[in-house]
VEXMI-479346 format. One record per residue: chain; x, y, z of N, C-alpha, C, O in turn; residue number from 1. Coordinates in nm, 3 decimals. Layout:
<atoms>
ATOM   chain       n.u       n.v       n.w      ca.u      ca.v      ca.w       c.u       c.v       c.w       o.u       o.v       o.w   resi
ATOM       A         X         Y         Z         X         Y         Z         X         Y         Z         X         Y         Z    NUM
...
</atoms>
This chain:
<atoms>
ATOM   chain       n.u       n.v       n.w      ca.u      ca.v      ca.w       c.u       c.v       c.w       o.u       o.v       o.w   resi
ATOM       A     0.651    -0.105    -1.389     0.672     0.019    -1.316     0.788     0.093    -1.380     0.888     0.033    -1.418      1
ATOM       A     0.774     0.222    -1.390     0.877     0.304    -1.451     0.906     0.424    -1.362     0.816     0.477    -1.297      2
ATOM       A     1.031     0.464    -1.361     1.074     0.577    -1.279     1.101     0.695    -1.371     1.164     0.679    -1.476      3
ATOM       A     1.054     0.814    -1.332     1.081     0.933    -1.410     1.170     1.028    -1.329     1.208     0.998    -1.215      4
ATOM       A     1.203     1.143    -1.388     1.294     1.238    -1.321     1.236     1.288    -1.189     1.308     1.304    -1.091      5
ATOM       A     1.107     1.313    -1.188     1.042     1.363    -1.066     1.055     1.260    -0.954     1.083     1.297    -0.839      6
ATOM       A     1.035     1.132    -0.986     1.047     1.026    -0.885     1.189     1.013    -0.836     1.212     0.992    -0.716      7
ATOM       A     1.287     1.025    -0.926     1.428     1.018    -0.885     1.461     1.132    -0.790     1.528     1.110    -0.689      8
ATOM       A     1.416     1.250    -0.821     1.442     1.365    -0.730     1.375     1.342    -0.594     1.433     1.375    -0.490      9
ATOM       A     1.255     1.286    -0.596     1.183     1.259    -0.471     1.258     1.153    -0.388     1.275     1.170    -0.267     10
ATOM       A     1.302     1.046    -0.453     1.378     0.941    -0.382     1.507     0.998    -0.326     1.545     0.968    -0.213     11
ATOM       A     1.575     1.080    -0.405     1.701     1.141    -0.359     1.676     1.230    -0.238     1.756     1.231    -0.144     12
ATOM       A     1.567     1.304    -0.240     1.536     1.392    -0.125     1.507     1.308    -0.001     1.553     1.341     0.108     13
ATOM       A     1.430     1.201    -0.018     1.398     1.114     0.096     1.524     1.048     0.153     1.536     1.029     0.274     14
ATOM       A     1.618     1.013     0.064     1.742     0.948     0.106     1.848     1.049     0.147     1.959     1.011     0.184     15
ATOM       A     1.814     1.176     0.140     1.908     1.284     0.175     2.035     1.275     0.089     2.146     1.290     0.139     16
ATOM       A     2.015     1.251    -0.041     2.126     1.243    -0.136     2.116     1.364    -0.228     2.011     1.389    -0.288     17
ATOM       A     2.225     1.438    -0.240     2.228     1.553    -0.329     2.260     1.505    -0.471     2.365     1.447    -0.496     18
ATOM       A     2.168     1.531    -0.563     2.188     1.495    -0.703     2.193     1.622    -0.786     2.106     1.708    -0.777     19
ATOM       A     2.298     1.633    -0.868     2.305     1.744    -0.963     2.211     1.712    -1.079     2.175     1.596    -1.100     20
ATOM       A     2.171     1.814    -1.154     2.077     1.795    -1.265     2.129     1.696    -1.368     2.051     1.620    -1.426     21
ATOM       A     2.260     1.697    -1.392     2.315     1.605    -1.492     2.322     1.461    -1.442     2.346     1.369    -1.520     22
ATOM       A     2.301     1.440    -1.313     2.302     1.304    -1.256     2.164     1.240    -1.256     2.152     1.119    -1.236     23
ATOM       A     2.061     1.319    -1.278     1.923     1.268    -1.267     1.892     1.169    -1.380     1.842     1.060    -1.353     24
ATOM       A     1.921     1.206    -1.504     1.887     1.120    -1.618     1.958     0.984    -1.612     1.892     0.882    -1.634     25
ATOM       A     2.089     0.979    -1.582     2.152     0.846    -1.567     2.091     0.764    -1.454     2.083     0.641    -1.463     26
ATOM       A     2.047     0.831    -1.348     1.985     0.761    -1.235     1.849     0.705    -1.276     1.810     0.597    -1.230     27
ATOM       A     1.776     0.777    -1.361     1.647     0.727    -1.413     1.671     0.596    -1.486     1.601     0.497    -1.462     28
ATOM       A     1.770     0.595    -1.575     1.800     0.473    -1.650     1.844     0.359    -1.559     1.802     0.245    -1.577     29
ATOM       A     1.927     0.390    -1.462     1.978     0.286    -1.373     1.865     0.226    -1.288     1.857     0.105    -1.273     30
ATOM       A     1.781     0.310    -1.233     1.670     0.260    -1.150     1.571     0.180    -1.234     1.518     0.079    -1.188     31
ATOM       A     1.546     0.223    -1.357     1.456     0.147    -1.444     1.516     0.011    -1.479     1.443    -0.088    -1.488     32
ATOM       A     1.647     0.005    -1.498     1.713    -0.124    -1.524     1.703    -0.216    -1.403     1.680    -0.336    -1.419     33
ATOM       A     1.719    -0.161    -1.284     1.708    -0.242    -1.161     1.566    -0.295    -1.147     1.547    -0.413    -1.115     34
ATOM       A     1.468    -0.210    -1.169     1.328    -0.253    -1.158     1.294    -0.358    -1.263     1.217    -0.450    -1.236     35
ATOM       A     1.350    -0.345    -1.383     1.327    -0.446    -1.486     1.387    -0.580    -1.444     1.328    -0.685    -1.468     36
ATOM       A     1.503    -0.576    -1.382     1.567    -0.699    -1.334     1.483    -0.765    -1.225     1.466    -0.887    -1.224     37
ATOM       A     1.430    -0.684    -1.134     1.346    -0.737    -1.027     1.218    -0.797    -1.086     1.173    -0.903    -1.042     38
ATOM       A     1.162    -0.732    -1.185     1.042    -0.784    -1.250     1.073    -0.916    -1.321     0.988    -1.005    -1.326     39
ATOM       A     1.192    -0.929    -1.374     1.235    -1.052    -1.438     1.242    -1.165    -1.335     1.211    -1.280    -1.366     40
ATOM       A     1.284    -1.134    -1.214     1.291    -1.234    -1.107     1.153    -1.286    -1.068     1.139    -1.401    -1.027     41
ATOM       A     1.051    -1.200    -1.081     0.916    -1.241    -1.046     0.863    -1.351    -1.138     0.768    -1.421    -1.102     42
ATOM       A     0.924    -1.368    -1.255     0.879    -1.469    -1.350     0.929    -1.609    -1.315     0.880    -1.707    -1.370     43
ATOM       A     1.024    -1.619    -1.224     1.082    -1.747    -1.187     0.983    -1.824    -1.099     0.930    -1.768    -1.003     44
ATOM       A     0.958    -1.950    -1.131     0.868    -2.034    -1.053     0.947    -2.093    -0.934     1.037    -2.174    -0.953     45
ATOM       A     0.911    -2.050    -0.814     0.981    -2.098    -0.695     0.890    -2.186    -0.608     0.919    -2.209    -0.491     46
ATOM       A     0.782    -2.234    -0.665     0.691    -2.321    -0.590     0.764    -2.449    -0.552     0.825    -2.514    -0.637     47
ATOM       A     0.758    -2.483    -0.427     0.820    -2.605    -0.378     0.969    -2.591    -0.349     1.032    -2.689    -0.310     48
ATOM       A     1.025    -2.474    -0.366     1.166    -2.452    -0.336     1.177    -2.401    -0.192     1.120    -2.297    -0.158     49
ATOM       A     1.249    -2.475    -0.107     1.260    -2.430     0.033     1.344    -2.303     0.044     1.434    -2.281    -0.037     50
ATOM       A     1.316    -2.220     0.143     1.395    -2.098     0.162     1.542    -2.133     0.186     1.574    -2.235     0.247     51
ATOM       A     1.630    -2.047     0.139     1.773    -2.072     0.149     1.836    -1.960     0.232     1.818    -1.842     0.202     52
ATOM       A     1.909    -1.998     0.334     1.979    -1.898     0.415     2.126    -1.896     0.385     2.194    -1.798     0.417     53
ATOM       A     2.178    -2.000     0.324     2.319    -2.007     0.290     2.336    -2.109     0.177     2.257    -2.203     0.166     54
ATOM       A     2.437    -2.090     0.095     2.461    -2.185    -0.013     2.530    -2.310     0.039     2.537    -2.411    -0.031     55
ATOM       A     2.581    -2.304     0.161     2.647    -2.417     0.224     2.556    -2.469     0.334     2.515    -2.392     0.421     56
ATOM       A     2.525    -2.597     0.332     2.441    -2.657     0.437     2.513    -2.646     0.571     2.625    -2.694     0.586     57
ATOM       A     2.449    -2.584     0.667     2.510    -2.566     0.799     2.412    -2.604     0.907     2.291    -2.582     0.894     58
ATOM       A     2.464    -2.659     1.011     2.385    -2.687     1.131     2.448    -2.611     1.247     2.569    -2.616     1.267     59
ATOM       A     2.365    -2.543     1.322     2.416    -2.471     1.437     2.446    -2.569     1.550     2.370    -2.662     1.575     60
ATOM       A     2.557    -2.545     1.616     2.590    -2.628     1.730     2.499    -2.587     1.845     2.492    -2.470     1.882     61
ATOM       A     2.429    -2.683     1.901     2.334    -2.655     2.008     2.393    -2.698     2.141     2.464    -2.798     2.150     62
ATOM       A     2.362    -2.623     2.243     2.402    -2.660     2.378     2.288    -2.621     2.472     2.201    -2.542     2.436     63
ATOM       A     2.291    -2.676     2.589     2.189    -2.642     2.687     2.205    -2.497     2.727     2.316    -2.449     2.748     64
ATOM       A     2.094    -2.428     2.739     2.095    -2.288     2.778     2.086    -2.280     2.930     1.977    -2.273     2.987     65
ATOM       A     2.201    -2.283     2.994     2.206    -2.279     3.140     2.299    -2.167     3.184     2.394    -2.132     3.115     66
ATOM       A     2.270    -2.113     3.300     2.357    -2.010     3.358     2.478    -2.080     3.417     2.464    -2.168     3.502     67
ATOM       A     2.596    -2.042     3.373     2.717    -2.107     3.422     2.779    -2.031     3.539     2.828    -2.092     3.633     68
ATOM       A     2.775    -1.899     3.532     2.829    -1.820     3.642     2.735    -1.702     3.664     2.722    -1.616     3.576     69
ATOM       A     2.672    -1.697     3.776     2.583    -1.587     3.806     2.608    -1.533     3.946     2.690    -1.587     4.020     70
ATOM       A     2.539    -1.431     3.978     2.550    -1.375     4.112     2.684    -1.311     4.141     2.730    -1.312     4.255     71
ATOM       A     2.748    -1.254     4.040     2.878    -1.192     4.061     2.873    -1.041     4.040     2.971    -0.981     3.996     72
ATOM       A     2.762    -0.982     4.071     2.746    -0.839     4.050     2.848    -0.759     4.130     2.902    -0.660     4.081     73
ATOM       A     2.874    -0.800     4.253     2.970    -0.726     4.335     3.110    -0.730     4.274     3.180    -0.628     4.274     74
ATOM       A     3.150    -0.843     4.221     3.282    -0.854     4.158     3.288    -0.770     4.031     3.392    -0.710     4.001     75
ATOM       A     3.178    -0.764     3.956     3.175    -0.683     3.835     3.180    -0.534     3.866     3.244    -0.457     3.795     76
ATOM       A     3.114    -0.494     3.971     3.108    -0.353     4.008     3.234    -0.306     4.079     3.251    -0.185     4.098     77
ATOM       A     3.322    -0.395     4.118     3.443    -0.358     4.192     3.530    -0.262     4.112     3.594    -0.175     4.171     78
ATOM       A     3.534    -0.274     3.981     3.618    -0.187     3.898     3.542    -0.070     3.837     3.601     0.009     3.763     79
ATOM       A     3.415    -0.057     3.866     3.337     0.052     3.809     3.375     0.183     3.877     3.384     0.188     3.999     80
ATOM       A     3.397     0.289     3.798     3.429     0.418     3.859     3.317     0.467     3.949     3.341     0.529     4.053     81
ATOM       A     3.194     0.439     3.908     3.079     0.481     3.989     2.965     0.383     3.962     2.936     0.351     3.847     82
ATOM       A     2.900     0.336     4.068     2.788     0.244     4.051     2.680     0.276     4.152     2.703     0.344     4.253     83
ATOM       A     2.562     0.226     4.122     2.448     0.247     4.211     2.355     0.128     4.196     2.304     0.102     4.087     84
ATOM       A     2.331     0.056     4.304     2.245    -0.062     4.306     2.284    -0.162     4.197     2.198    -0.212     4.125     85
ATOM       A     2.414    -0.191     4.185     2.470    -0.286     4.089     2.447    -0.245     3.943     2.438    -0.331     3.856     86
ATOM       A     2.438    -0.115     3.916     2.432    -0.062     3.781     2.546     0.036     3.762     2.586     0.105     3.856     87
ATOM       A     2.600     0.043     3.641     2.703     0.142     3.610     2.638     0.279     3.602     2.532     0.293     3.542     88
ATOM       A     2.700     0.379     3.661     2.653     0.517     3.653     2.742     0.588     3.551     2.865     0.587     3.562     89
ATOM       A     2.678     0.649     3.452     2.752     0.720     3.347     2.702     0.864     3.340     2.591     0.893     3.384     90
ATOM       A     2.783     0.953     3.285     2.739     1.092     3.274     2.615     1.104     3.185     2.600     1.030     3.088     91
ATOM       A     2.529     1.197     3.218     2.409     1.222     3.138     2.450     1.282     3.005     2.531     1.375     3.000     92
ATOM       A     2.394     1.229     2.896     2.429     1.276     2.763     2.318     1.366     2.709     2.346     1.465     2.643     93
ATOM       A     2.194     1.331     2.737     2.081     1.408     2.685     2.014     1.478     2.803     1.984     1.417     2.906     94
ATOM       A     1.992     1.605     2.786     1.926     1.682     2.893     1.777     1.677     2.876     1.703     1.735     2.956     95
</atoms>
């Protein structure tokens, strides 16, 4: 896959990036280099390689998912400037 000036201008417009005419040609070269690098990665044989989420082996600490403190809506609403049926009331932002 190769990127040309027209494609760079189209990508810039989609990304809402203003590119001057003198910036287009260097961007063509840079994007083509990136795509060549990605294509080079496709040549790597990853069959049998497990997915990696971190370079350091980690185990998440697990705990029982239980409610420790519930039913305190009245205490939470005590400091609310304005509430209605245990919900915070805020000014309308969108009309």
